matplotlib code that plots the C-alpha trace (Angstrom):
import matplotlib.pyplot as plt

x = [95.3, 92.5, 91.8, 89.0, 89.2, 90.2, 93.6, 93.7, 97.6, 100.8, 103.0, 106.9, 107.8, 110.7, 111.0, 109.3, 107.7, 104.3, 102.6, 100.7, 97.6, 94.8, 91.6, 90.9, 87.5, 87.0, 87.6, 91.1, 93.8, 96.8, 100.2, 101.6, 104.7, 106.4, 107.7, 110.2, 112.0, 112.5, 109.6, 106.5, 103.1, 100.0, 101.8, 100.2, 96.6, 97.5, 99.1, 96.2, 93.5, 92.0, 91.1, 93.8, 94.4, 95.6, 95.5, 98.6, 98.9, 101.8, 103.9, 105.0, 105.8, 106.1, 107.2, 106.0, 105.5, 102.1, 101.8, 98.4, 97.7, 97.2, 100.6, 102.3, 100.9, 102.1, 105.5, 105.9, 104.6, 107.1, 110.2, 111.2, 113.9, 111.2, 109.0, 111.8, 112.7, 109.0, 108.9, 112.0, 110.6, 107.2, 109.2, 111.0, 107.6, 106.0, 109.2, 108.9, 105.2, 105.9, 108.6, 106.1, 103.5, 106.0, 107.0, 103.4, 102.7, 105.6, 106.6, 105.3, 104.3, 107.6, 109.5, 107.1, 107.4, 111.2, 111.2, 109.2, 111.6, 114.7, 113.1, 112.5, 116.0, 117.6, 115.6, 114.8, 117.0, 119.4, 122.6, 123.6, 126.0, 123.1, 122.1, 119.8, 116.7, 113.5, 111.6, 108.7, 105.3, 104.1, 101.5, 101.4, 98.1, 99.8, 102.7, 100.3, 98.5, 101.8, 103.1, 99.9, 99.2, 97.0, 97.9, 98.3, 100.8, 102.7, 102.7, 104.0, 106.6, 107.9, 108.0, 110.1, 112.5, 112.8, 113.4, 116.1, 117.7, 117.4, 115.2, 114.3, 111.0, 109.8, 106.9, 106.5, 110.3, 112.2, 115.9, 117.5, 120.2, 121.2, 120.7, 122.2, 119.9, 117.0, 117.9, 118.2, 114.7, 113.4, 115.0, 113.4, 116.6, 116.3]
y = [19.1, 18.3, 15.4, 13.2, 14.5, 12.2, 13.0, 14.8, 15.4, 14.8, 17.8, 17.8, 20.4, 22.4, 25.3, 26.2, 24.5, 22.9, 21.4, 18.2, 18.1, 15.8, 16.7, 14.5, 13.1, 16.1, 18.5, 19.6, 20.0, 17.9, 18.3, 15.1, 16.8, 19.2, 18.7, 20.8, 21.1, 17.8, 16.0, 14.5, 15.5, 13.3, 10.3, 7.7, 8.8, 8.9, 5.4, 3.7, 5.9, 6.7, 10.0, 12.0, 11.1, 14.6, 18.2, 20.1, 23.8, 26.0, 27.9, 31.0, 31.0, 27.6, 26.5, 23.1, 21.1, 19.6, 16.1, 14.6, 11.4, 9.4, 10.6, 10.0, 6.4, 5.7, 7.1, 4.9, 1.8, 2.2, 3.0, 0.5, 2.8, 5.5, 2.9, 1.7, 5.4, 6.1, 2.9, 3.9, 7.4, 5.9, 3.4, 6.3, 8.0, 4.9, 4.3, 7.8, 7.4, 4.1, 5.9, 8.6, 6.1, 4.5, 7.9, 8.9, 5.7, 5.9, 9.5, 12.5, 15.8, 17.4, 14.6, 14.8, 18.6, 18.3, 15.6, 17.9, 20.8, 18.5, 17.5, 21.1, 22.1, 19.3, 20.0, 23.7, 25.2, 28.1, 28.2, 31.5, 32.5, 32.1, 28.5, 27.2, 29.3, 27.7, 30.5, 28.6, 30.2, 27.4, 28.3, 26.6, 24.9, 23.5, 22.3, 20.7, 18.8, 17.7, 16.6, 14.8, 16.8, 19.6, 23.3, 23.7, 20.8, 22.6, 25.9, 24.1, 22.3, 25.5, 27.2, 24.3, 24.4, 28.2, 27.8, 25.2, 27.6, 25.0, 27.3, 31.0, 31.9, 34.9, 35.6, 32.5, 31.8, 29.4, 29.5, 26.3, 27.4, 23.9, 21.4, 18.5, 19.4, 19.4, 16.0, 14.6, 15.8, 14.3, 11.0, 11.2, 11.9, 14.5]
z = [48.4, 50.8, 53.0, 51.6, 48.1, 45.2, 43.7, 40.4, 40.6, 42.3, 43.2, 42.9, 45.4, 43.9, 46.5, 49.7, 52.6, 53.2, 56.2, 56.1, 58.5, 59.3, 61.2, 64.3, 65.2, 67.6, 64.7, 65.9, 63.2, 63.8, 61.9, 60.5, 59.3, 56.9, 53.4, 51.5, 48.2, 46.3, 48.0, 46.3, 47.5, 46.9, 45.5, 47.7, 46.9, 43.2, 43.3, 45.2, 43.6, 47.0, 48.6, 50.2, 53.8, 54.7, 53.8, 52.4, 53.1, 52.0, 54.4, 52.5, 48.8, 47.0, 43.6, 42.4, 39.3, 38.9, 37.3, 36.6, 38.6, 35.4, 34.0, 37.3, 37.6, 34.0, 34.8, 37.9, 36.1, 33.3, 35.4, 38.0, 39.3, 40.0, 41.6, 44.0, 44.8, 45.8, 47.8, 49.7, 50.4, 51.6, 53.7, 55.5, 56.1, 57.6, 59.8, 61.0, 61.8, 63.6, 65.7, 66.6, 67.6, 70.0, 71.3, 71.9, 73.7, 76.1, 76.4, 78.3, 76.9, 77.6, 75.7, 72.7, 72.5, 72.8, 70.1, 67.7, 68.4, 67.7, 64.4, 63.4, 64.6, 62.5, 59.4, 59.3, 62.0, 61.1, 63.1, 64.8, 67.6, 70.1, 69.0, 66.4, 65.4, 64.1, 62.3, 61.0, 61.5, 63.9, 66.6, 70.0, 68.9, 65.9, 67.9, 70.4, 67.6, 66.1, 69.5, 70.4, 73.6, 74.7, 74.2, 77.9, 78.0, 75.2, 77.2, 80.3, 78.3, 76.6, 80.0, 81.5, 78.5, 78.9, 82.7, 82.0, 79.5, 76.7, 74.5, 74.1, 72.5, 70.5, 68.2, 66.0, 66.6, 68.8, 69.4, 70.7, 73.1, 74.2, 71.4, 73.5, 76.4, 74.1, 72.7, 76.2, 77.0, 73.9, 74.9, 78.3, 80.1, 82.8]

ax = plt.figure().add_subplot(projection="3d")
ax.plot(x, y, z, "-o")
ax.set_aspect("equal")
plt.show()
């Protein structure tokens, strides 16, 4: 699905992971979030019959069920329970977006980077004896766009978190060594 194109279908993501991005006025890609199995993709554009507000790109293999926009709208219209479930899901997304707006307005780059890492840790982290490993193929530029800061600020934030022994980084992999410490940094507590 591509930002600006009219919706032809809604995807029900069965397996795998996708990233949701938007292009800024300066042409930079900014990550809005990630979606995994069980989530709907493109439902808002299909419901309001407006162009997609973002682009969705797979991260690795994905299995999805494709439902035409017309069939999806009819399904939602005929089933109150489905409409309420979708409203709840959209409410959660909007609440998360509001939380990020507040965070971006009041937090520094280190706090925003730490918040995104906490989010990845909680959602996609794999526990090991060293900590929690995030093995998503996420570049520093993508993390910068998602955290709402410059790539240089991400480099500096990751260096600070490494120096404090909160994280350890490898090629496209981050291990959270001190989850409580990372949560404190995300909350702006030194």
